[in-house]
C-alpha positions in Angstrom: 50.3 -46.6 -68.4 48.3 -49.3 -70.3 47.9 -52.8 -68.5 49.7 -55.9 -69.1 48.0 -58.4 -71.4 47.5 -61.7 -68.8 45.8 -65.1 -69.4 45.3 -68.3 -67.8 46.0 -71.8 -68.6 43.8 -73.1 -71.8 41.5 -75.2 -69.7 40.9 -72.7 -66.9 39.9 -70.1 -69.6 37.7 -72.2 -71.0 36.2 -73.2 -67.7 36.2 -69.4 -67.0 33.9 -68.6 -70.3 31.7 -71.4 -69.7 31.1 -70.1 -66.2 30.5 -66.7 -67.0 28.4 -67.5 -70.5 26.2 -70.2 -68.7 25.9 -67.7 -65.6 24.5 -64.7 -67.5 22.2 -66.9 -69.6 20.6 -68.3 -66.5 20.5 -64.5 -64.8 19.0 -62.6 -67.9 16.7 -64.7 -69.9 14.0 -65.0 -67.5 13.4 -68.5 -67.3 14.7 -68.9 -63.8 14.1 -66.8 -60.8 17.4 -64.8 -60.4 17.2 -65.5 -57.0 17.6 -69.4 -57.3 20.4 -68.7 -59.7 22.2 -67.2 -57.2 21.7 -69.5 -54.5 22.7 -72.3 -56.9 25.9 -70.2 -57.9 26.8 -69.5 -54.5 26.3 -73.1 -53.1 28.9 -74.2 -56.0 31.3 -71.3 -55.4 31.6 -71.9 -51.6 31.0 -75.9 -51.3 31.8 -77.3 -54.9 28.2 -78.3 -55.6 24.7 -77.8 -55.3 23.0 -79.0 -52.0 19.3 -80.2 -52.3 17.1 -79.1 -49.5 16.8 -82.6 -47.9 20.6 -82.5 -47.9 20.3 -78.9 -45.8 17.7 -80.6 -43.4 20.8 -83.0 -42.7 23.5 -80.7 -41.8 24.7 -78.8 -38.6 23.0 -75.7 -37.5 26.2 -73.6 -38.5 26.0 -75.2 -41.6 22.2 -74.8 -42.6 22.7 -71.1 -41.8 25.2 -70.7 -44.2 23.5 -72.6 -46.9 20.1 -70.4 -46.4 22.3 -67.4 -46.7 23.3 -68.2 -50.1 19.5 -67.1 -51.1 19.3 -63.3 -51.4 15.8 -63.5 -49.9 17.3 -64.9 -46.3 19.6 -61.6 -46.2 19.0 -58.5 -45.5 21.9 -55.5 -46.7 22.3 -52.5 -44.9 20.7 -50.1 -47.8 17.5 -52.0 -47.3 16.8 -50.1 -43.7 17.2 -47.0 -45.1 13.7 -45.0 -45.2 14.2 -43.6 -48.7 15.0 -46.7 -50.7 13.2 -47.6 -53.8 12.3 -50.7 -52.8 11.0 -51.8 -55.9 14.1 -50.8 -57.8 16.5 -52.3 -55.3 14.5 -55.7 -54.9 15.2 -56.1 -58.8 18.9 -55.5 -58.2 19.7 -57.3 -55.1 20.2 -60.8 -56.5 23.1 -59.5 -58.6 24.4 -57.3 -55.9 24.4 -60.2 -53.5 26.4 -62.3 -55.9 28.8 -59.8 -56.5 29.4 -59.1 -52.6 29.9 -62.7 -52.2 31.7 -63.2 -55.2 34.2 -60.9 -54.2 34.5 -62.8 -50.7 35.1 -65.9 -51.8 38.7 -67.2 -53.7 37.2 -66.7 -57.1 37.0 -63.0 -56.1 40.7 -62.6 -55.7 41.1 -63.6 -59.1 41.6 -60.5 -61.1 41.7 -62.5 -64.4 38.2 -63.5 -63.7 36.7 -61.0 -61.5 36.9 -58.1 -64.1 34.9 -59.8 -66.7 32.5 -61.2 -63.7 31.9 -57.5 -62.4 31.5 -56.0 -66.0 29.0 -58.5 -66.4 26.8 -57.9 -63.6 27.6 -54.1 -63.5 24.7 -53.5 -65.8 22.1 -55.3 -63.9 22.9 -53.2 -61.0 23.9 -49.6 -62.0 22.0 -46.8 -63.7 24.5 -46.7 -66.2 27.5 -48.4 -67.1 29.6 -47.6 -69.7 32.2 -49.3 -72.2 35.1 -50.6 -71.0 34.3 -50.7 -67.5 37.3 -52.2 -64.8 36.3 -52.8 -61.4 38.8 -54.2 -59.0 37.4 -56.1 -55.3 35.6 -55.0 -52.4 34.0 -51.8 -53.9 30.7 -51.0 -52.1 27.8 -48.9 -53.3 24.4 -48.0 -51.5 21.5 -48.4 -54.1 23.2 -48.9 -57.5 20.2 -47.8 -59.5 21.5 -44.0 -58.7 25.0 -44.6 -60.0 25.7 -43.7 -63.3 29.3 -44.6 -65.0 30.4 -43.2 -68.4 33.1 -45.2 -70.8 36.7 -46.3 -69.5 35.6 -46.2 -65.9 38.4 -47.9 -63.3 37.6 -48.3 -59.8 39.8 -49.7 -57.7 40.0 -51.6 -54.1 38.0 -51.0 -51.1 36.0 -47.8 -52.7 32.7 -46.5 -51.2 30.1 -45.0 -53.7 27.3 -43.7 -52.0 24.7 -43.3 -54.4 21.6 -42.5 -52.2 21.7 -38.8 -53.6 23.0 -39.7 -56.8 26.4 -40.3 -58.3 27.3 -39.2 -61.9 30.6 -40.3 -63.2 32.2 -39.1 -66.7 34.0 -40.7 -69.0 37.7 -41.9 -68.5 37.8 -41.6 -64.7 40.2 -43.2 -62.3 38.9 -43.8 -58.8 41.9 -45.2 -56.8 41.9 -47.4 -53.4 40.0 -46.4 -50.5 38.3 -43.5 -52.1 34.9 -42.6 -50.4 32.3 -40.7 -52.7 29.1 -39.6 -50.9 25.9 -38.1 -52.1 23.8 -37.9 -49.0 24.7 -35.8 -45.6 22.8 -35.8 -42.3 21.3 -32.7 -40.5 24.1 -31.3 -37.7 21.2 -31.0 -35.0 18.9 -34.1 -36.2 20.8 -37.1 -37.4 17.7 -39.2 -38.6 17.3 -36.0 -40.9 18.8 -36.9 -44.2 19.2 -34.7 -47.4 20.3 -36.2 -50.7 22.5 -34.1 -52.8 24.0 -35.5 -56.4 27.6 -35.8 -57.0 29.1 -34.9 -60.0 32.3 -36.3 -61.5 33.6 -34.8 -64.9 35.4 -36.5 -67.7 39.0 -37.6 -67.5 38.8 -36.9 -63.4 41.6 -38.4 -61.2 40.5 -39.7 -57.7 43.8 -40.8 -55.6 44.1 -43.0 -52.7 41.8 -42.4 -49.4 40.4 -39.3 -50.6 36.7 -38.5 -49.7 34.2 -36.4 -51.8 31.6 -35.0 -49.8 27.9 -35.0 -51.2 26.8 -32.1 -53.7 30.0 -31.4 -54.9 30.9 -31.2 -58.5 34.7 -32.2 -59.7 35.2 -30.6 -63.1 36.4 -32.3 -66.3 40.1 -33.3 -66.1 40.6 -32.2 -62.3 42.6 -34.1 -59.8 42.2 -34.9 -56.1 44.9 -35.2 -54.3 45.7 -38.6 -51.7 44.0 -38.0 -48.6 42.0 -34.8 -49.7 38.3 -34.1 -48.6 36.7 -32.3 -50.9 33.7 -30.0 -49.6 33.2 -27.9 -52.3 33.4 -27.7 -56.2 36.6 -28.2 -57.8 37.5 -26.4 -61.2 38.1 -28.1 -64.3 42.1 -29.1 -64.7 42.5 -28.0 -60.9 44.8 -30.1 -58.7 43.0 -30.1 -55.2 44.7 -31.3 -52.2 44.5 -31.0 -48.3 41.5 -30.7 -46.0 39.7 -29.1 -46.7 40.7 -29.9 -50.0 42.2 -26.4 -52.2 43.4 -25.8 -55.6 47.0 -25.7 -55.3 47.9 -26.1 -59.3 45.9 -26.0 -62.5 46.6 -28.5 -65.3 47.8 -27.8 -68.6 44.5 -28.1 -70.8 44.3 -31.2 -73.1 44.5 -28.7 -76.1 47.7 -27.0 -75.4 49.5 -29.8 -74.4 48.7 -31.3 -78.5 50.2 -27.8 -79.6 52.7 -26.8 -76.7 51.2 -23.5 -76.1 51.2 -22.6 -72.1 
């Protein structure tokens, strides 16, 4: 089912275009430090204007803490505390990650018309790979970003968690529904501090539906479907529909070639 074509009013559309064009230029042209660009952009988004340091000093303590937190250099994220992080790779992405997260928490982030374009713009600066026609709704989270590889025509819906500590590979034409959790690390049963990173792979044409969980190290074959609330603990074969806890195959979909010929 194709999405409807929607648009803003002409002046709003022009302002959206200017905002994204100027922001991408400032983030990527190498003239300004991306941390400074993010700091100033978030100040505009949340306060309506840039706030010079002299005005910060005159503000109340809570306001000063807020304005300092617009700068990625003054915040820490959960993944930064993990011992297996590649600090250099993450630091390169951190300004873009913080901008993405704070955008989603702002009124602008609730505007899908602007949000899809904004996230598609930032995705190549954050992820290991992102293909064409990427579409991402609000409140999606990931661990490192640099271990996340997405194919073409991937759609990620609201409140999805992509734990890419051990690596997540997503093929083409994949749909990941609301509140899905996909993991690529697990903990030792006896020693919680011992972490095992295991790459998780999602094949082409896969559909992972609402509230499903995919555990670390599993492979979901091409055109498989994971049912609502299922917990995938082992590999799912291509074209299989898996349901339940733990997920088990309950049906096999008709292959694409058979659908076009009408053969069973």
